[in-house]
ZATI-953534 format. One record per atom (N, C-alpha, C, O): z, y, x. Coordinates in steps of 0.1 Angstrom, whole numbers, plus 5000, padded with zeros to 4 digits. Example, Ala and Ser with C-alpha at 12.3 -4.5 7.8 and 13.67 -1.06 7.14 Angstrom:
2
507849435132 507849555123 507849675132 508549675142 507149785128 507149895137 507950005129 508050115134 
END
This chain:
238
930279103604 931179153615 930279223626 930179163637 929779333623 928979403633 929779433646 930779503645 929279383657 929779423670 928779513678 927579493676 929379603685 928479693693 929179713707 930379693708 928379743717 928879753731 928879893735 927879973733 929879933742 929980063749 930280023763 931379983767 929280043772 929379993786 929579843785 928779773780 930679793791 930979653791 931879613781 932279493780 932379703772 933379663762 932679633748 931679693744 933379543741 932879503728 933779563717 934979553718 933179633708 933879703697 933379643684 932279593682 934279653674 933979593661 933979703650 934879783649 932979693641 932979773629 933179683617 932379603614 934279703610 934579623597 933779683586 934079793581 932679613582 931779663572 932279633558 932079513554 932979723552 933379703538 932279733529 931779843529 931779643520 930679673512 930879793503 931979823498 929779873501 929779993493 930580103498 931180183491 930780113512 931580213518 930780273530 931280293541 929480303528 928580363538 928380273550 927980313561 928580133548 928380043559 926980043565 926880043577 925980043556 924580043561 924280173569 923580163579 924880283565 924680413572 925280403586 924680443596 926480343587 927180333600 926380243609 926280263621 925880133603 925180033612 923880103617 923580083629 923180183609 921980253614 922380343626 921680353636 923480413624 923980503634 924280433647 923880473658 924980323646 925380243657 924180203665 924180203678 923180153658 921980113665 921280223672 920780213684 921180343666 920580453672 921280503684 920680543694 922580493684 923380543695 923680443706 923580473718 923880313703 924280223713 923380103714 923580013723 922280103707 921279993708 921679873698 922179903687 921279753702 921379643693 922879623689 923779643697 923079573676 924379533672 924379383669 923279323666 925479313670 925479173667 926179133654 926979213649 925879023649 926378973636 926179063625 927179103618 924979103623 924579193611 923179143607 922279143615 923079103595 921779043590 921479093576 922079043566 920679193575 920279253562 919379163554 919179183542 918879063560 917978963553 918678833549 917978733546 919978833550 920778713548 920378653534 920278523533 920278733524 920078673511 918678643507 918278603496 917778663517 916378613516 916278463519 915278403516 917378413525 917378273529 917978193517 918978233511 917378083513 917878003501 919377963504 919777933515 920077963493 921577943494 921877823502 922877823510 921177713500 921577583506 921277593521 921777503529 920477683526 920177693540 920977803547 920777823559 921877873540 922677983547 923777913555 924377813551 924077973566 925077913575 926477963572 927477913577 926678063564 927978113560 927978143545 926878153539 929178163539 929278193525 928978343522 928678373511 929178423532 928878563530 927878613541 927778543552 927278723540 926478773551 927478803563 928578833560 926978793575 927978803586 928578943587 929778953591 927879043582 928479183583 929679203573 930479293575 929779113563 930779123553 931879023555 932578983545 932078973567 933078873570 934478923566 934779043568 935378833562 936778873559 937578863572 937078793582 938678933573 939378943586 939978803590 940178783602 940378713581 940878583585 939778503592 940078443602 938578503587 937478433593 937178493607 936878423616 937178623607 936978693620 937978643631 937578623642 939178643627 940278603637 940078453641 940478423653 939478373633 939278233637 938078223646 938078133655 937078313645 935878303653 935978383666 935378333676 936578493666 936578583678 938078613682 938778663675 938378573694 939778603699 939978753699 939178833704 941078803694 941378943693 941279013706 940879133707 941578953717 941579013730 940179043735 940079123744 939178983728 937779023732 937379153727 936379213732 938079203717 937579333710 938379443715 939579453714 937679543721 938379663727 938879753716 939979813718 938179763705 938679853694 937979813681 936979743682 938479853670 937879823657 938079943648 939080013649 937179963639 937280063628 936580023616 935779933616 936880083605 936280063592 936280183583 937080273585 935380183573 935380283563 935680223550 935180113546 936580283542 937080233530 936780333519 936280443521 937080293506 936780383495 937780353484 938380243483 937980443475 938880423464 938380303456 937180293453 939280203453 938880083446 938080103433 937080023431 938380203426 937580223413 936180273416 935280213410 935980373424 934580413427 933880313435 932580303433 934480233443 933780133450 933380023440 932279963441 934279993431 933879883420 932679933412 931779853410 932680053409 931480103401 930180093409 929180053404 930280123422 929180113431 928679973433 927479943433 929679883434 929379743435 928679683423 927679613424 929179723411 928479683399 927079733398 926179663394 926879863401 925579923401 924579843410 923479823407 925079813422 924279733432 923879593427 922779553428 924879523421 924579393416 923679403404 922879303402 923779503396 922879523384 921479553388 920479493383 921279653397 919979703400 919379643413 918179623413 920179613423 919679563435 919579413435 918479353437 920679343434 920679193435 920279133421 919879013421 920479213411 920079163397 920879033393 920278933388 922179033396 922978913394 923778933381 924378833376 923779053375 924579073363 923779023350 922679063348 924378933342 923678883330 923379003321 924079093320 922278983314 921879093304 922879113294 923479013288 923179243292 924179273282 925679273286 926479323279 925879233299 927279233304 927579373310 926879423318 928679433305 929079563310 929979553322 930379443326 930379663328 931179663340 932579603337 933079533346 933079623326 934379563322 934379413322 935179343329 933379353315 933279213314 932879153328 933379043332 932079223335 931679173349 932879163358 932979063365 933679273358 934779273367 935779163363 936279083372 936079143351 937079043346 936578903349 937378813352 935278883348 934678753351 934778723366 935178613370 934578823374 934778803389 936278773392 936478683400 937178843386 938578823388 938978673384 939678613391 938478633373 938778503367 938378393377 938878283376 937278413385 936778303393 936978333408 936378253416 937678433412 937678473426 938478373435 938178363447 939378303429 940078203437 939278093442 939278053453 938378043433 937477933437 936177983443 935477903449 935878103441 934678163447 934978293453 934478403449 935778293464 936178423470 935078503477 935278623479 933878443480 932878513486 931778553476 930678603480 931978543464 930978573453 930578723454 931378803458 929278743452 928678873453 928778933467 928879053469 928778843477 928778883491 929978973494 929879063502 931078943488 932379023490 932279163486 933079243490 931279203478 931179343473 932379383465 932879503468 932979313456 934179363449 935479323456 936579363452 935379253467 936679203474 937479313479 936879413485 938779313478 939579423484 939279453498 939079353506 939279573501 938979613515 939979563525 939679543536 941279553520 942279503529 942079363534 942579323544 941179283526 940879153531 939879153543 939679053550 939179273544 938079283554 938479363567 937979333577 939279463565 939679543577 940779493584 941879473579 940679463597 941779403605 942879503606 942779623606 944079443608 945279523611 945079593624 944479543634 945479723625 945279803637 943979873638 943779953647 943079843629 941779913630 941980063626 942780093617 941080143632 941080283628 940380293614 939280233613 940980363605 940380363591 939980503587 940680603589 938780513582 938180633576 937980613561 937580503557 938280713554 938080713539 936780783536 936580893540 935880713528 934580773524 934780913518 933880993520 935780923510 935981053503 936181173512 935981283509 936581143525 936881243534 935581273543 935581363551 934481203540 933281213547 933281113559 934281063563 932081093564 931980993575 931681063589 931480993599 931681193589 931481253602 932581223612 932381233624 933781193607 934781163616 934481033624 935081023635 933680953619 933280833627 932480873640 932680813650 931680973639 930981023650 931881073661 931781033673 932881153657 933881203667 934681083673 934981083685 934980983664 935780863669 934880793680 935480753690 933680773677 932780703687 932580793700 932480733711 932580923698 932581013710 933780973719 933580963731 934880963713 936080933720 936080793727 936480783739 935480693720 935380563726 934380573738 934580503748 933280643736 932280643747 932580743758 932080733769 933580833755 933880933765 932881043767 932781113777 931981053757 930881153758 930281173744 930481093735 929481273742 928981303729 927381323730 926881423727 926781213735 925381223738 924481163727 923281163728 925181103716 924381043706 924081133694 924381253695 923381083684 923181173672 924381233667 925481173667 924281353661 925481433656 925681413642 926681453636 924681353635 924781343620 924681193616 923981113622 925481153607 925481023601 924381013591 924381093582 923480913591 922380903581 922980863568 924180813567 922180863557 922680823544 921680713539 920580743534 922080593540 921280483536 921780433522 922880463518 920880363516 921180293503 921680393492 922680373486 920980503491 921380603481 921180543467 920280463464 922080583458 921980543444 920680593438 920280703441 920080503430 918780543423 918980623411 918080673406 920180623406 920480703393 919880633381 919580503382 919680703371 918980643359 919980573350 921180573352 919380493341 920180423331 921080313337 922180303332 920580253347 921380143353 922580203360 923680143360 922480323367 923580383373 924580423362 925780413364 924080473351 924980523340 925880403335 926980423331 925280283336 925980163331 927280143340 928280093335 927180173353 928280153361 929380263360 930480243364 928980373353 929880483351 930580473337 931280563333 930280363330 930880353316 932380353317 932980313327 933080383306 934580393306 935180253309 934680153305 936180253317 936880133320 937980113310 938680203306 938179983305 939079953295 940579963301 940679953313 941479973292 942879973296 943179833303 943979833313 942679723298 942879603305 942379603319 943079553328 941179653321 940579653334 941379743344 941579713355 941779863339 942579953347 943879873352 944279893363 944479803343 945679723346 945379623357 946179603366 944279553355 943879443365 943579503378 943879453389 942879623378 942479693391 943779723399 943879703411 944779773392 946079803398 946679683405 947279703416 946479573400 947079443405 946179393417 946679363427 944879373414 943979313424 943879393436 943779343447 943879533435 943679613446 944979683451 944979793457 946079623448 947379683451 947479713466 947979823470 947079623475 947179643489 946179753494 946579823503 945079763487 944179883491 944780013488 944780103496 945380023476 946080143472 947180183483 947280293487 947980083486 949080103495 948680123509 949080223516 947780043515 947480043529 946580163532 946780223543 945680203523 944780313527 945080443520 944380543521 946280453514 946780583510 946080643498 946080773497 945580563489 944980623477 945980643466 947080603467 945580723456 946480753445 946780633437 946080523438 947680643427 948080533418 948980423425 949280323419 949380453437 950380363443 951580353435 952180243434 951980463429 953180463420 952980373408 953980303404 951780373403 951480283392 951580133396 952180053389 951080103408 951179963413 952679923415 952979813411 953480013421 954879973423 955679953410 956479863410 955280023400 956080013388 955579913378 956179883368 954379853381 953779763372 954579633371 955079573381 954779583359 955379453357 954279353353 953579383344 954179243360 953079153357 952879113343 951779083339 953979103335 953779053322 953479163312 953279143300 953379283316 953179403307 951979483312 951579483324 951379553303 950279653307 950979773313 952179783313 950179853320 950779973326 951480053315 950880073304 952580113318 953380193308 952480303303 951680363311 952580343291 951780443285 951780573292 950780643294 952980613297 953180743304 952480743318 952280843324 952180623323 951580613336 950080603336 949380643345 949580563325 948080533324 947280663326 946180653332 947680783321 946880893323 946480923338 945480983341 947380883347 947080903361 945780833365 944980893373 945580713360 944380643363 943280693354 942180723358 943580713341 942480743331 941980883335 940780903334 942880983338 942381113340 941381123352 940581213352 941581033361 940681043373 939480953372 938380993377 939580843365 938480743366 937880703353 936880623354 938380743342 937680713329 936680823326 936880933330 935580783320 934580883317 934380903302 933580983298 
END
């Protein structure tokens, strides 16, 4: 839950994993100085000694509301991403960065395993695959990564009432490419596409991504209708 100050006011950035969050945090530090409740070294601490189930920057909105009175926060914003491309990026990061993916497990098996255990382990993988709707507070200004992140700079100009900070957003945590990256771009199975539509239903609806019609028409006991699948497949299968 990164907080930053503009003059005497406290503002909140909802850091959704794999949505340029590290880049935004770097920008906030350069422009406004220190930020609070952000710890990039969280996973260097042994699990038994960590004070929270997720890194503080990846807090879910329910926990945030319990810890910080809403009236303390002057404004909030977040950056989101299409669930499918975000899922691919999360898998790549867990495979190459955190190295939590068992050898031989592909993106389809990894995602289904996460879904199967997410009720008893909601903070698994530091909330990387968790729906963005779980992390972004109601009423927050939302930016979509696909539209670029320069809009964040203009938004902060408006909050600050001036444009004296850096004009460009940095690009942190660039993908390394290579064979491991290619593994995250593997074709998604029909079953996984079906589960994505269900698990990320609120993300599709709330953040205005495509496939909302697929979500609305889905019947829990059936796979996505054949005539609707191409909408997902045409965009996100490789």
